[in-house]
N, CA, C, O and CB atoms as a CASP TS submission, in Angstrom:
PFRMAT TS
TARGET T0000
AUTHOR 0000-0000-0000
METHOD Language model
MODEL 1
PARENT N/A
ATOM      1  N   MET     1      -5.927  15.290  -0.374  1.00  0.00           N
ATOM      2  CA  MET     1      -6.998  15.153   0.581  1.00  0.00           C
ATOM      3  C   MET     1      -8.353  15.070  -0.091  1.00  0.00           C
ATOM      4  O   MET     1      -9.299  14.568   0.517  1.00  0.00           O
ATOM      5  CB  MET     1      -6.974  16.294   1.543  1.00  0.00           C
ATOM      6  N   SER     2      -8.484  15.537  -1.311  1.00  0.00           N
ATOM      7  CA  SER     2      -9.795  15.542  -1.944  1.00  0.00           C
ATOM      8  C   SER     2     -10.210  14.157  -2.426  1.00  0.00           C
ATOM      9  O   SER     2     -11.337  13.987  -2.892  1.00  0.00           O
ATOM     10  CB  SER     2      -9.803  16.508  -3.103  1.00  0.00           C
ATOM     11  N   GLN     3      -9.344  13.180  -2.327  1.00  0.00           N
ATOM     12  CA  GLN     3      -9.671  11.839  -2.793  1.00  0.00           C
ATOM     13  C   GLN     3      -9.895  10.880  -1.631  1.00  0.00           C
ATOM     14  O   GLN     3      -9.527   9.708  -1.705  1.00  0.00           O
ATOM     15  CB  GLN     3      -8.566  11.313  -3.693  1.00  0.00           C
ATOM     16  N   ILE     4     -10.489  11.373  -0.578  1.00  0.00           N
ATOM     17  CA  ILE     4     -10.813  10.552   0.583  1.00  0.00           C
ATOM     18  C   ILE     4     -12.314  10.354   0.602  1.00  0.00           C
ATOM     19  O   ILE     4     -13.078  11.294   0.383  1.00  0.00           O
ATOM     20  CB  ILE     4     -10.310  11.205   1.914  1.00  0.00           C
ATOM     21  N   GLY     5     -12.735   9.121   0.866  1.00  0.00           N
ATOM     22  CA  GLY     5     -14.161   8.842   0.928  1.00  0.00           C
ATOM     23  C   GLY     5     -14.516   8.038   2.154  1.00  0.00           C
ATOM     24  O   GLY     5     -13.648   7.523   2.859  1.00  0.00           O
ATOM     25  N   LEU     6     -15.807   7.941   2.393  1.00  0.00           N
ATOM     26  CA  LEU     6     -16.325   7.259   3.566  1.00  0.00           C
ATOM     27  C   LEU     6     -17.482   6.368   3.145  1.00  0.00           C
ATOM     28  O   LEU     6     -18.402   6.813   2.459  1.00  0.00           O
ATOM     29  CB  LEU     6     -16.769   8.272   4.651  1.00  0.00           C
ATOM     30  N   THR     7     -17.432   5.118   3.556  1.00  0.00           N
ATOM     31  CA  THR     7     -18.553   4.199   3.383  1.00  0.00           C
ATOM     32  C   THR     7     -19.076   3.903   4.776  1.00  0.00           C
ATOM     33  O   THR     7     -18.376   3.315   5.600  1.00  0.00           O
ATOM     34  CB  THR     7     -18.130   2.873   2.620  1.00  0.00           C
ATOM     35  N   GLU     8     -20.312   4.314   5.038  1.00  0.00           N
ATOM     36  CA  GLU     8     -20.851   4.238   6.399  1.00  0.00           C
ATOM     37  C   GLU     8     -21.256   2.842   6.832  1.00  0.00           C
ATOM     38  O   GLU     8     -21.252   2.546   8.027  1.00  0.00           O
ATOM     39  CB  GLU     8     -22.026   5.136   6.516  1.00  0.00           C
ATOM     40  N   SER     9     -21.605   1.982   5.898  1.00  0.00           N
ATOM     41  CA  SER     9     -22.070   0.631   6.242  1.00  0.00           C
ATOM     42  C   SER     9     -21.210  -0.412   5.557  1.00  0.00           C
ATOM     43  O   SER     9     -21.002  -0.366   4.344  1.00  0.00           O
ATOM     44  CB  SER     9     -23.548   0.440   5.849  1.00  0.00           C
ATOM     45  N   VAL    10     -20.716  -1.345   6.339  1.00  0.00           N
ATOM     46  CA  VAL    10     -19.913  -2.441   5.814  1.00  0.00           C
ATOM     47  C   VAL    10     -20.638  -3.734   6.157  1.00  0.00           C
ATOM     48  O   VAL    10     -21.047  -3.948   7.298  1.00  0.00           O
ATOM     49  CB  VAL    10     -18.449  -2.425   6.398  1.00  0.00           C
ATOM     50  N   LYS    11     -20.789  -4.580   5.168  1.00  0.00           N
ATOM     51  CA  LYS    11     -21.501  -5.841   5.346  1.00  0.00           C
ATOM     52  C   LYS    11     -20.859  -6.681   6.454  1.00  0.00           C
ATOM     53  O   LYS    11     -19.637  -6.812   6.524  1.00  0.00           O
ATOM     54  CB  LYS    11     -21.527  -6.630   4.028  1.00  0.00           C
ATOM     55  N   GLY    12     -21.691  -7.233   7.296  1.00  0.00           N
ATOM     56  CA  GLY    12     -21.191  -8.157   8.302  1.00  0.00           C
ATOM     57  C   GLY    12     -21.208  -7.652   9.729  1.00  0.00           C
ATOM     58  O   GLY    12     -21.328  -8.448  10.660  1.00  0.00           O
ATOM     59  N   ASP    13     -21.088  -6.329   9.926  1.00  0.00           N
ATOM     60  CA  ASP    13     -21.073  -5.803  11.295  1.00  0.00           C
ATOM     61  C   ASP    13     -21.506  -4.345  11.265  1.00  0.00           C
ATOM     62  O   ASP    13     -20.883  -3.525  10.589  1.00  0.00           O
ATOM     63  CB  ASP    13     -19.657  -5.948  11.944  1.00  0.00           C
ATOM     64  N   SER    14     -22.546  -4.023  11.976  1.00  0.00           N
ATOM     65  CA  SER    14     -23.076  -2.656  11.969  1.00  0.00           C
ATOM     66  C   SER    14     -22.138  -1.655  12.632  1.00  0.00           C
ATOM     67  O   SER    14     -22.347  -0.447  12.521  1.00  0.00           O
ATOM     68  CB  SER    14     -24.418  -2.621  12.663  1.00  0.00           C
ATOM     69  N   ARG    15     -21.102  -2.145  13.325  1.00  0.00           N
ATOM     70  CA  ARG    15     -20.137  -1.241  13.968  1.00  0.00           C
ATOM     71  C   ARG    15     -18.999  -0.846  13.037  1.00  0.00           C
ATOM     72  O   ARG    15     -18.157  -0.027  13.406  1.00  0.00           O
ATOM     73  CB  ARG    15     -19.566  -1.892  15.215  1.00  0.00           C
ATOM     74  N   ARG    16     -18.961  -1.415  11.838  1.00  0.00           N
ATOM     75  CA  ARG    16     -17.849  -1.156  10.910  1.00  0.00           C
ATOM     76  C   ARG    16     -18.204  -0.074   9.897  1.00  0.00           C
ATOM     77  O   ARG    16     -19.364   0.124   9.534  1.00  0.00           O
ATOM     78  CB  ARG    16     -17.459  -2.442  10.177  1.00  0.00           C
ATOM     79  N   PHE    17     -17.158   0.615   9.459  1.00  0.00           N
ATOM     80  CA  PHE    17     -17.259   1.557   8.349  1.00  0.00           C
ATOM     81  C   PHE    17     -15.902   1.602   7.664  1.00  0.00           C
ATOM     82  O   PHE    17     -14.915   1.093   8.195  1.00  0.00           O
ATOM     83  CB  PHE    17     -17.703   2.985   8.836  1.00  0.00           C
ATOM     84  N   GLU    18     -15.857   2.209   6.491  1.00  0.00           N
ATOM     85  CA  GLU    18     -14.611   2.262   5.722  1.00  0.00           C
ATOM     86  C   GLU    18     -14.228   3.702   5.424  1.00  0.00           C
ATOM     87  O   GLU    18     -15.075   4.564   5.189  1.00  0.00           O
ATOM     88  CB  GLU    18     -14.747   1.469   4.413  1.00  0.00           C
ATOM     89  N   ILE    19     -12.947   3.926   5.441  1.00  0.00           N
ATOM     90  CA  ILE    19     -12.359   5.156   4.925  1.00  0.00           C
ATOM     91  C   ILE    19     -11.473   4.720   3.769  1.00  0.00           C
ATOM     92  O   ILE    19     -10.634   3.832   3.916  1.00  0.00           O
ATOM     93  CB  ILE    19     -11.545   5.961   6.041  1.00  0.00           C
ATOM     94  N   TRP    20     -11.668   5.350   2.622  1.00  0.00           N
ATOM     95  CA  TRP    20     -10.903   4.926   1.453  1.00  0.00           C
ATOM     96  C   TRP    20     -10.228   6.115   0.783  1.00  0.00           C
ATOM     97  O   TRP    20     -10.650   7.265   0.908  1.00  0.00           O
ATOM     98  CB  TRP    20     -11.809   4.204   0.454  1.00  0.00           C
ATOM     99  N   LEU    21      -9.164   5.782   0.070  1.00  0.00           N
ATOM    100  CA  LEU    21      -8.337   6.787  -0.588  1.00  0.00           C
ATOM    101  C   LEU    21      -8.241   6.484  -2.073  1.00  0.00           C
ATOM    102  O   LEU    21      -8.233   5.323  -2.483  1.00  0.00           O
ATOM    103  CB  LEU    21      -6.934   6.842   0.043  1.00  0.00           C
ATOM    104  N   GLN    22      -8.169   7.521  -2.859  1.00  0.00           N
ATOM    105  CA  GLN    22      -7.878   7.436  -4.287  1.00  0.00           C
ATOM    106  C   GLN    22      -8.737   6.409  -5.008  1.00  0.00           C
ATOM    107  O   GLN    22      -8.222   5.454  -5.589  1.00  0.00           O
ATOM    108  CB  GLN    22      -6.429   7.106  -4.490  1.00  0.00           C
ATOM    109  N   GLY    23     -10.039   6.610  -4.969  1.00  0.00           N
ATOM    110  CA  GLY    23     -10.943   5.735  -5.703  1.00  0.00           C
ATOM    111  C   GLY    23     -10.938   4.304  -5.210  1.00  0.00           C
ATOM    112  O   GLY    23     -11.089   3.375  -6.002  1.00  0.00           O
ATOM    113  N   ARG    24     -10.769   4.117  -3.927  1.00  0.00           N
ATOM    114  CA  ARG    24     -10.774   2.815  -3.261  1.00  0.00           C
ATOM    115  C   ARG    24      -9.515   1.995  -3.542  1.00  0.00           C
ATOM    116  O   ARG    24      -9.518   0.780  -3.345  1.00  0.00           O
ATOM    117  CB  ARG    24     -11.989   2.030  -3.688  1.00  0.00           C
ATOM    118  N   GLN    25      -8.447   2.635  -3.994  1.00  0.00           N
ATOM    119  CA  GLN    25      -7.188   1.912  -4.159  1.00  0.00           C
ATOM    120  C   GLN    25      -6.642   1.477  -2.804  1.00  0.00           C
ATOM    121  O   GLN    25      -5.961   0.458  -2.689  1.00  0.00           O
ATOM    122  CB  GLN    25      -6.156   2.783  -4.895  1.00  0.00           C
ATOM    123  N   GLU    26      -6.948   2.258  -1.798  1.00  0.00           N
ATOM    124  CA  GLU    26      -6.536   1.938  -0.425  1.00  0.00           C
ATOM    125  C   GLU    26      -7.777   2.059   0.457  1.00  0.00           C
ATOM    126  O   GLU    26      -8.382   3.127   0.541  1.00  0.00           O
ATOM    127  CB  GLU    26      -5.370   2.896   0.081  1.00  0.00           C
ATOM    128  N   VAL    27      -8.152   0.965   1.113  1.00  0.00           N
ATOM    129  CA  VAL    27      -9.365   0.948   1.934  1.00  0.00           C
ATOM    130  C   VAL    27      -9.004   0.528   3.355  1.00  0.00           C
ATOM    131  O   VAL    27      -8.307  -0.465   3.565  1.00  0.00           O
ATOM    132  CB  VAL    27     -10.436  -0.013   1.330  1.00  0.00           C
ATOM    133  N   HIS    28      -9.488   1.296   4.322  1.00  0.00           N
ATOM    134  CA  HIS    28      -9.277   0.981   5.733  1.00  0.00           C
ATOM    135  C   HIS    28     -10.637   0.722   6.362  1.00  0.00           C
ATOM    136  O   HIS    28     -11.502   1.597   6.361  1.00  0.00           O
ATOM    137  CB  HIS    28      -8.519   2.138   6.477  1.00  0.00           C
ATOM    138  N   THR    29     -10.826  -0.477   6.899  1.00  0.00           N
ATOM    139  CA  THR    29     -12.061  -0.814   7.594  1.00  0.00           C
ATOM    140  C   THR    29     -11.845  -0.584   9.079  1.00  0.00           C
ATOM    141  O   THR    29     -10.886  -1.079   9.671  1.00  0.00           O
ATOM    142  CB  THR    29     -12.493  -2.286   7.308  1.00  0.00           C
ATOM    143  N   ILE    30     -12.749   0.170   9.661  1.00  0.00           N
ATOM    144  CA  ILE    30     -12.644   0.521  11.074  1.00  0.00           C
ATOM    145  C   ILE    30     -13.856  -0.040  11.793  1.00  0.00           C
ATOM    146  O   ILE    30     -14.984   0.065  11.313  1.00  0.00           O
ATOM    147  CB  ILE    30     -12.536   2.064  11.275  1.00  0.00           C
ATOM    148  N   GLN    31     -13.607  -0.638  12.951  1.00  0.00           N
ATOM    149  CA  GLN    31     -14.701  -1.178  13.759  1.00  0.00           C
ATOM    150  C   GLN    31     -14.726  -0.458  15.096  1.00  0.00           C
ATOM    151  O   GLN    31     -13.757  -0.493  15.855  1.00  0.00           O
ATOM    152  CB  GLN    31     -14.549  -2.714  13.962  1.00  0.00           C
ATOM    153  N   ALA    32     -15.831   0.184  15.369  1.00  0.00           N
ATOM    154  CA  ALA    32     -16.016   0.879  16.642  1.00  0.00           C
ATOM    155  C   ALA    32     -16.430  -0.121  17.715  1.00  0.00           C
ATOM    156  O   ALA    32     -16.935  -1.197  17.393  1.00  0.00           O
ATOM    157  CB  ALA    32     -17.075   2.006  16.509  1.00  0.00           C
ATOM    158  N   PRO    33     -16.224   0.215  18.971  1.00  0.00           N
ATOM    159  CA  PRO    33     -16.615  -0.706  20.043  1.00  0.00           C
ATOM    160  C   PRO    33     -18.131  -0.832  20.211  1.00  0.00           C
ATOM    161  O   PRO    33     -18.617  -1.806  20.786  1.00  0.00           O
ATOM    162  CB  PRO    33     -16.006  -0.252  21.347  1.00  0.00           C
ATOM    163  N   SER    34     -18.878   0.160  19.704  1.00  0.00           N
ATOM    164  CA  SER    34     -20.339   0.097  19.792  1.00  0.00           C
ATOM    165  C   SER    34     -20.938   0.880  18.629  1.00  0.00           C
ATOM    166  O   SER    34     -20.246   1.661  17.976  1.00  0.00           O
ATOM    167  CB  SER    34     -20.849   0.659  21.161  1.00  0.00           C
ATOM    168  N   LEU    35     -22.212   0.669  18.377  1.00  0.00           N
ATOM    169  CA  LEU    35     -22.894   1.392  17.309  1.00  0.00           C
ATOM    170  C   LEU    35     -22.940   2.892  17.607  1.00  0.00           C
ATOM    171  O   LEU    35     -22.792   3.709  16.698  1.00  0.00           O
ATOM    172  CB  LEU    35     -24.316   0.844  17.119  1.00  0.00           C
ATOM    173  N   ASP    36     -23.143   3.254  18.867  1.00  0.00           N
ATOM    174  CA  ASP    36     -23.160   4.675  19.238  1.00  0.00           C
ATOM    175  C   ASP    36     -21.818   5.343  18.951  1.00  0.00           C
ATOM    176  O   ASP    36     -21.776   6.462  18.440  1.00  0.00           O
ATOM    177  CB  ASP    36     -23.512   4.832  20.722  1.00  0.00           C
ATOM    178  N   VAL    37     -20.741   4.669  19.275  1.00  0.00           N
ATOM    179  CA  VAL    37     -19.405   5.213  19.016  1.00  0.00           C
ATOM    180  C   VAL    37     -19.188   5.339  17.514  1.00  0.00           C
ATOM    181  O   VAL    37     -18.665   6.349  17.043  1.00  0.00           O
ATOM    182  CB  VAL    37     -18.306   4.317  19.652  1.00  0.00           C
ATOM    183  N   LYS    38     -19.588   4.315  16.760  1.00  0.00           N
ATOM    184  CA  LYS    38     -19.449   4.373  15.300  1.00  0.00           C
ATOM    185  C   LYS    38     -20.185   5.586  14.745  1.00  0.00           C
ATOM    186  O   LYS    38     -19.631   6.332  13.937  1.00  0.00           O
ATOM    187  CB  LYS    38     -19.986   3.079  14.647  1.00  0.00           C
ATOM    188  N   GLN    39     -21.412   5.786  15.167  1.00  0.00           N
ATOM    189  CA  GLN    39     -22.195   6.913  14.668  1.00  0.00           C
ATOM    190  C   GLN    39     -21.527   8.241  14.994  1.00  0.00           C
ATOM    191  O   GLN    39     -21.546   9.163  14.178  1.00  0.00           O
ATOM    192  CB  GLN    39     -23.602   6.881  15.252  1.00  0.00           C
ATOM    193  N   SER    40     -20.945   8.344  16.163  1.00  0.00           N
ATOM    194  CA  SER    40     -20.230   9.558  16.548  1.00  0.00           C
ATOM    195  C   SER    40     -19.001   9.768  15.668  1.00  0.00           C
ATOM    196  O   SER    40     -18.770  10.869  15.169  1.00  0.00           O
ATOM    197  CB  SER    40     -19.820   9.493  18.026  1.00  0.00           C
ATOM    198  N   TRP    41     -18.214   8.711  15.480  1.00  0.00           N
ATOM    199  CA  TRP    41     -17.018   8.808  14.634  1.00  0.00           C
ATOM    200  C   TRP    41     -17.390   9.186  13.208  1.00  0.00           C
ATOM    201  O   TRP    41     -16.779  10.077  12.617  1.00  0.00           O
ATOM    202  CB  TRP    41     -16.244   7.483  14.641  1.00  0.00           C
ATOM    203  N   VAL    42     -18.389   8.510  12.656  1.00  0.00           N
ATOM    204  CA  VAL    42     -18.805   8.776  11.275  1.00  0.00           C
ATOM    205  C   VAL    42     -19.273  10.228  11.143  1.00  0.00           C
ATOM    206  O   VAL    42     -18.932  10.902  10.171  1.00  0.00           O
ATOM    207  CB  VAL    42     -19.936   7.797  10.841  1.00  0.00           C
ATOM    208  N   ARG    43     -20.036  10.701  12.095  1.00  0.00           N
ATOM    209  CA  ARG    43     -20.531  12.084  12.069  1.00  0.00           C
ATOM    210  C   ARG    43     -19.353  13.069  12.073  1.00  0.00           C
ATOM    211  O   ARG    43     -19.361  14.050  11.330  1.00  0.00           O
ATOM    212  CB  ARG    43     -21.468  12.353  13.285  1.00  0.00           C
ATOM    213  N   GLN    44     -18.354  12.807  12.902  1.00  0.00           N
ATOM    214  CA  GLN    44     -17.190  13.697  12.978  1.00  0.00           C
ATOM    215  C   GLN    44     -16.365  13.651  11.693  1.00  0.00           C
ATOM    216  O   GLN    44     -15.918  14.687  11.203  1.00  0.00           O
ATOM    217  CB  GLN    44     -16.309  13.319  14.176  1.00  0.00           C
ATOM    218  N   ILE    45     -16.166  12.458  11.150  1.00  0.00           N
ATOM    219  CA  ILE    45     -15.398  12.318   9.906  1.00  0.00           C
ATOM    220  C   ILE    45     -16.129  13.004   8.760  1.00  0.00           C
ATOM    221  O   ILE    45     -15.511  13.698   7.953  1.00  0.00           O
ATOM    222  CB  ILE    45     -15.158  10.824   9.571  1.00  0.00           C
ATOM    223  N   LYS    46     -17.444  12.812   8.686  1.00  0.00           N
ATOM    224  CA  LYS    46     -18.230  13.482   7.648  1.00  0.00           C
ATOM    225  C   LYS    46     -18.103  14.995   7.763  1.00  0.00           C
ATOM    226  O   LYS    46     -18.033  15.693   6.751  1.00  0.00           O
ATOM    227  CB  LYS    46     -19.707  13.067   7.739  1.00  0.00           C
ATOM    228  N   GLY    47     -18.072  15.501   8.979  1.00  0.00           N
ATOM    229  CA  GLY    47     -17.900  16.935   9.182  1.00  0.00           C
ATOM    230  C   GLY    47     -16.576  17.435   8.631  1.00  0.00           C
ATOM    231  O   GLY    47     -16.519  18.482   7.986  1.00  0.00           O
ATOM    232  N   VAL    48     -15.513  16.687   8.885  1.00  0.00           N
ATOM    233  CA  VAL    48     -14.191  17.056   8.367  1.00  0.00           C
ATOM    234  C   VAL    48     -14.189  17.011   6.840  1.00  0.00           C
ATOM    235  O   VAL    48     -13.695  17.933   6.192  1.00  0.00           O
ATOM    236  CB  VAL    48     -13.098  16.114   8.933  1.00  0.00           C
ATOM    237  N   LEU    49     -14.740  15.942   6.267  1.00  0.00           N
ATOM    238  CA  LEU    49     -14.769  15.809   4.810  1.00  0.00           C
ATOM    239  C   LEU    49     -15.595  16.919   4.167  1.00  0.00           C
ATOM    240  O   LEU    49     -15.207  17.456   3.129  1.00  0.00           O
ATOM    241  CB  LEU    49     -15.333  14.442   4.412  1.00  0.00           C
ATOM    242  N   MET    50     -16.719  17.265   4.769  1.00  0.00           N
ATOM    243  CA  MET    50     -17.552  18.336   4.218  1.00  0.00           C
ATOM    244  C   MET    50     -16.844  19.690   4.322  1.00  0.00           C
ATOM    245  O   MET    50     -16.964  20.519   3.420  1.00  0.00           O
ATOM    246  CB  MET    50     -18.907  18.389   4.949  1.00  0.00           C
ATOM    247  N   SER    51     -16.119  19.915   5.399  1.00  0.00           N
ATOM    248  CA  SER    51     -15.346  21.155   5.545  1.00  0.00           C
ATOM    249  C   SER    51     -14.269  21.248   4.475  1.00  0.00           C
ATOM    250  O   SER    51     -14.053  22.309   3.890  1.00  0.00           O
ATOM    251  CB  SER    51     -14.709  21.237   6.942  1.00  0.00           C
ATOM    252  N   GLN    52     -13.596  20.132   4.224  1.00  0.00           N
ATOM    253  CA  GLN    52     -12.566  20.115   3.189  1.00  0.00           C
ATOM    254  C   GLN    52     -13.176  20.364   1.819  1.00  0.00           C
ATOM    255  O   GLN    52     -12.604  21.090   1.006  1.00  0.00           O
ATOM    256  CB  GLN    52     -11.814  18.780   3.198  1.00  0.00           C
ATOM    257  N   LEU    53     -14.336  19.764   1.558  1.00  0.00           N
ATOM    258  CA  LEU    53     -15.010  19.967   0.277  1.00  0.00           C
ATOM    259  C   LEU    53     -15.378  21.438   0.099  1.00  0.00           C
ATOM    260  O   LEU    53     -15.171  22.006  -0.973  1.00  0.00           O
ATOM    261  CB  LEU    53     -16.270  19.082   0.180  1.00  0.00           C
ATOM    262  N   ALA    54     -15.916  22.045   1.132  1.00  0.00           N
ATOM    263  CA  ALA    54     -16.280  23.461   1.057  1.00  0.00           C
ATOM    264  C   ALA    54     -15.050  24.324   0.798  1.00  0.00           C
ATOM    265  O   ALA    54     -15.109  25.277   0.021  1.00  0.00           O
ATOM    266  CB  ALA    54     -16.976  23.908   2.353  1.00  0.00           C
ATOM    267  N   GLU    55     -13.945  23.993   1.442  1.00  0.00           N
ATOM    268  CA  GLU    55     -12.710  24.751   1.238  1.00  0.00           C
ATOM    269  C   GLU    55     -12.206  24.593  -0.194  1.00  0.00           C
ATOM    270  O   GLU    55     -11.788  25.569  -0.817  1.00  0.00           O
ATOM    271  CB  GLU    55     -11.631  24.297   2.232  1.00  0.00           C
ATOM    272  N   LEU    56     -12.242  23.372  -0.715  1.00  0.00           N
ATOM    273  CA  LEU    56     -11.806  23.141  -2.093  1.00  0.00           C
ATOM    274  C   LEU    56     -12.689  23.888  -3.087  1.00  0.00           C
ATOM    275  O   LEU    56     -12.190  24.469  -4.051  1.00  0.00           O
ATOM    276  CB  LEU    56     -11.815  21.644  -2.410  1.00  0.00           C
ATOM    277  N   LYS    57     -13.994  23.872  -2.853  1.00  0.00           N
ATOM    278  CA  LYS    57     -14.906  24.600  -3.742  1.00  0.00           C
ATOM    279  C   LYS    57     -14.630  26.093  -3.680  1.00  0.00           C
ATOM    280  O   LYS    57     -14.684  26.781  -4.699  1.00  0.00           O
ATOM    281  CB  LYS    57     -16.374  24.315  -3.370  1.00  0.00           C
ATOM    282  N   GLY    58     -14.338  26.592  -2.495  1.00  0.00           N
ATOM    283  CA  GLY    58     -14.010  28.004  -2.350  1.00  0.00           C
ATOM    284  C   GLY    58     -12.753  28.371  -3.118  1.00  0.00           C
ATOM    285  O   GLY    58     -12.693  29.421  -3.758  1.00  0.00           O
ATOM    286  N   LYS    59     -11.758  27.511  -3.054  1.00  0.00           N
ATOM    287  CA  LYS    59     -10.514  27.755  -3.790  1.00  0.00           C
ATOM    288  C   LYS    59     -10.761  27.713  -5.290  1.00  0.00           C
ATOM    289  O   LYS    59     -10.198  28.520  -6.029  1.00  0.00           O
ATOM    290  CB  LYS    59      -9.442  26.725  -3.402  1.00  0.00           C
ATOM    291  N   GLN    60     -11.599  26.777  -5.756  1.00  0.00           N
ATOM    292  CA  GLN    60     -11.916  26.692  -7.183  1.00  0.00           C
ATOM    293  C   GLN    60     -12.650  27.944  -7.642  1.00  0.00           C
ATOM    294  O   GLN    60     -12.349  28.486  -8.705  1.00  0.00           O
ATOM    295  CB  GLN    60     -12.764  25.442  -7.477  1.00  0.00           C
ATOM    296  N   ASN    61     -13.611  28.407  -6.846  1.00  0.00           N
ATOM    297  CA  ASN    61     -14.357  29.612  -7.203  1.00  0.00           C
ATOM    298  C   ASN    61     -13.445  30.828  -7.254  1.00  0.00           C
ATOM    299  O   ASN    61     -13.595  31.677  -8.133  1.00  0.00           O
ATOM    300  CB  ASN    61     -15.490  29.851  -6.210  1.00  0.00           C
ATOM    301  N   THR    62     -12.503  30.921  -6.323  1.00  0.00           N
ATOM    302  CA  THR    62     -11.549  32.027  -6.314  1.00  0.00           C
ATOM    303  C   THR    62     -10.672  31.973  -7.555  1.00  0.00           C
ATOM    304  O   THR    62     -10.420  33.001  -8.182  1.00  0.00           O
ATOM    305  CB  THR    62     -10.682  31.990  -5.043  1.00  0.00           C
ATOM    306  N   ALA    63     -10.206  30.783  -7.913  1.00  0.00           N
ATOM    307  CA  ALA    63      -9.361  30.626  -9.099  1.00  0.00           C
ATOM    308  C   ALA    63     -10.136  30.984 -10.363  1.00  0.00           C
ATOM    309  O   ALA    63      -9.592  31.632 -11.257  1.00  0.00           O
ATOM    310  CB  ALA    63      -8.825  29.186  -9.195  1.00  0.00           C
ATOM    311  N   LEU    64     -11.396  30.571 -10.447  1.00  0.00           N
ATOM    312  CA  LEU    64     -12.220  30.897 -11.614  1.00  0.00           C
ATOM    313  C   LEU    64     -12.455  32.400 -11.712  1.00  0.00           C
ATOM    314  O   LEU    64     -12.400  32.969 -12.802  1.00  0.00           O
ATOM    315  CB  LEU    64     -13.565  30.158 -11.546  1.00  0.00           C
ATOM    316  N   ALA    65     -12.711  33.031 -10.597  1.00  0.00           N
ATOM    317  CA  ALA    65     -12.943  34.475 -10.596  1.00  0.00           C
ATOM    318  C   ALA    65     -11.697  35.222 -11.062  1.00  0.00           C
ATOM    319  O   ALA    65     -11.796  36.194 -11.811  1.00  0.00           O
ATOM    320  CB  ALA    65     -13.357  34.955  -9.194  1.00  0.00           C
ATOM    321  N   LYS    66     -10.534  34.772 -10.624  1.00  0.00           N
ATOM    322  CA  LYS    66      -9.281  35.418 -11.031  1.00  0.00           C
ATOM    323  C   LYS    66      -9.017  35.211 -12.517  1.00  0.00           C
ATOM    324  O   LYS    66      -8.520  36.115 -13.188  1.00  0.00           O
ATOM    325  CB  LYS    66      -8.105  34.876 -10.208  1.00  0.00           C
ATOM    326  N   SER    67      -9.343  34.027 -13.039  1.00  0.00           N
ATOM    327  CA  SER    67      -9.076  33.744 -14.453  1.00  0.00           C
ATOM    328  C   SER    67     -10.043  34.483 -15.374  1.00  0.00           C
ATOM    329  O   SER    67      -9.745  34.665 -16.554  1.00  0.00           O
ATOM    330  CB  SER    67      -9.161  32.243 -14.713  1.00  0.00           C
ATOM    331  N   ASN    68     -11.188  34.909 -14.862  1.00  0.00           N
ATOM    332  CA  ASN    68     -12.168  35.637 -15.676  1.00  0.00           C
ATOM    333  C   ASN    68     -11.869  37.128 -15.750  1.00  0.00           C
ATOM    334  O   ASN    68     -12.530  37.849 -16.498  1.00  0.00           O
ATOM    335  CB  ASN    68     -13.563  35.427 -15.120  1.00  0.00           C
ATOM    336  N   HIS    69     -10.889  37.605 -14.990  1.00  0.00           N
ATOM    337  CA  HIS    69     -10.567  39.040 -15.005  1.00  0.00           C
ATOM    338  C   HIS    69      -9.422  39.320 -15.903  1.00  0.00           C
ATOM    339  O   HIS    69      -9.013  40.473 -16.039  1.00  0.00           O
ATOM    340  CB  HIS    69     -10.255  39.545 -13.623  1.00  0.00           C
TER
END
């Protein structure tokens, strides 16, 4: 899950965005029905990705703390 990314703007249509996996080896272009819907989706996806990042950082910090004892 840590290798998921988001590109908010895709050339050609302001309603499109990309979700990509593993350094863009797999890219999914998504087109929302409207710009407002796209902004809502992107905001929600960013929230999930940021939550996952925070969780991963927490796990890394816990592992580092354990290895230092």
